[in-house]
C-alpha positions in Angstrom: 0.0 0.0 0.0 1.3 3.5 -0.9 2.0 6.0 1.8 -0.1 9.2 1.4 2.8 11.5 2.1 5.0 10.1 -0.7 4.7 11.5 -4.3 3.4 9.0 -6.8 6.0 7.5 -9.1 5.3 8.2 -12.7 4.9 5.1 -14.9 8.3 5.2 -16.6 9.7 2.0 -17.9 13.4 1.6 -18.1 14.6 1.7 -21.7 11.6 3.6 -23.1 12.2 6.6 -25.4 10.1 9.1 -23.3 12.2 11.1 -20.9 11.1 11.3 -17.3 11.2 15.1 -17.2 8.4 15.4 -19.8 6.0 13.6 -17.5 6.7 16.1 -14.6 6.4 19.3 -16.7 2.6 19.6 -16.8 2.3 19.5 -13.0 5.3 21.9 -12.6 3.7 24.6 -14.9 0.3 24.1 -13.4 1.6 25.6 -10.1 2.8 28.7 -12.0 -0.5 28.9 -13.8 -2.4 28.9 -10.5 -0.2 31.6 -9.1 -0.7 33.7 -12.2 -4.5 33.3 -12.1 -4.6 34.3 -8.4 -2.4 37.3 -9.1 -4.6 38.4 -12.0 -7.7 38.0 -9.9 -6.1 40.2 -7.2 -5.1 42.9 -9.7 -8.6 42.8 -11.2 -10.2 43.1 -7.8 -8.2 46.1 -6.9 -8.8 47.7 -10.3 -12.6 47.1 -9.9 -12.6 48.6 -6.4 -10.8 51.8 -7.6 -13.1 52.1 -10.6 -16.2 51.6 -8.5 -15.0 54.2 -6.0 -14.4 56.7 -8.8 -17.8 56.1 -10.4 -19.8 56.1 -7.1 -18.3 59.1 -5.3 -20.0 62.4 -5.4 -18.1 65.1 -7.3 -19.0 68.6 -5.9 -16.0 70.9 -6.2 -16.2 73.9 -3.9 -13.7 76.6 -2.8 -13.3 75.0 0.6 -12.3 71.6 -0.8 -9.4 73.2 -2.6 -7.9 74.7 0.6 -5.1 73.0 2.5 -6.8 71.1 5.3 -4.8 70.4 8.5 -6.6 69.4 11.7 -9.7 71.5 10.9 -7.8 74.8 11.3 -7.6 77.2 8.3 -3.9 77.6 7.3 -2.6 80.9 8.5 1.1 82.0 8.3 3.9 79.9 7.0 4.0 76.1 7.0 7.2 75.6 9.0 7.0 74.1 12.4 9.9 73.1 14.7 9.8 69.5 15.9 12.0 67.9 18.5 14.1 65.1 17.1 14.2 63.3 20.4 10.7 62.0 19.9 11.8 60.2 16.8 14.9 58.8 18.5 12.7 57.4 21.3 10.4 55.8 18.8 13.3 54.4 16.9 14.8 52.9 20.1 11.4 51.4 21.0 11.1 49.7 17.5 14.6 48.3 17.9 13.8 46.7 21.3 10.3 45.6 20.2 12.0 43.7 17.3 14.5 42.3 19.7 11.7 40.9 21.9 10.0 39.3 18.9 13.3 37.6 18.0 13.6 36.2 21.5 10.5 34.0 21.3 11.5 31.8 18.4 15.0 31.6 19.8 13.7 30.2 23.1 11.8 27.5 21.2 14.8 26.5 19.1 17.1 26.6 22.1 15.1 23.9 23.7 15.5 21.6 20.6 18.2 18.9 21.0 21.4 19.6 19.2 20.9 23.4 18.8 21.7 24.6 22.3 25.2 25.9 22.0 24.8 27.3 18.5 21.7 29.3 19.3 23.1 30.5 22.5 26.1 32.0 20.7 24.0 33.5 18.0 21.7 35.1 20.6 24.6 36.6 22.5 26.0 38.0 19.3 22.5 39.5 18.5 22.2 40.9 22.0 25.7 42.2 21.8 24.9 44.3 18.7 21.8 45.7 20.5 23.9 46.5 23.6 26.5 48.3 21.5 23.7 50.4 19.9 22.2 51.2 23.3 25.7 52.1 24.7 26.3 54.4 21.7 22.9 56.1 22.2 23.7 56.6 25.9 27.2 58.0 25.2 25.8 60.4 22.6 23.3 61.7 25.2 20.3 60.7 23.2 18.6 59.2 26.2 18.8 62.4 28.1 15.4 64.1 28.0 16.5 67.6 29.0 
């Protein structure tokens, strides 16, 4: 009895003139055809959604619609505003450590697998070392100082 997880062997007799690769080609290209059909369906769906939105939206141009809109306040004066860069630095540091914590979960599961303990331990210390060097650099530059 054939195992369900094994691929079926094509009926190829030794010594026949038909090469084995010609039997596998229709199934090989069928996978690409399926990907192409799904991609075309996705593109058509997006195009239909944009076209339907353009046809169904109300078009009533007024003077107020052509003004620059920002938080419901009419624009007065120049458009320059000073922003503190430290907000972006804190956001960037948060993203770095959030990504670090996401990498720790798969590492913990692989570390428990037999035969991977020492390798994954060294890799994680290298990864944490890079993050520690980055944090030390930010601290030395005074980025973590709020005032």
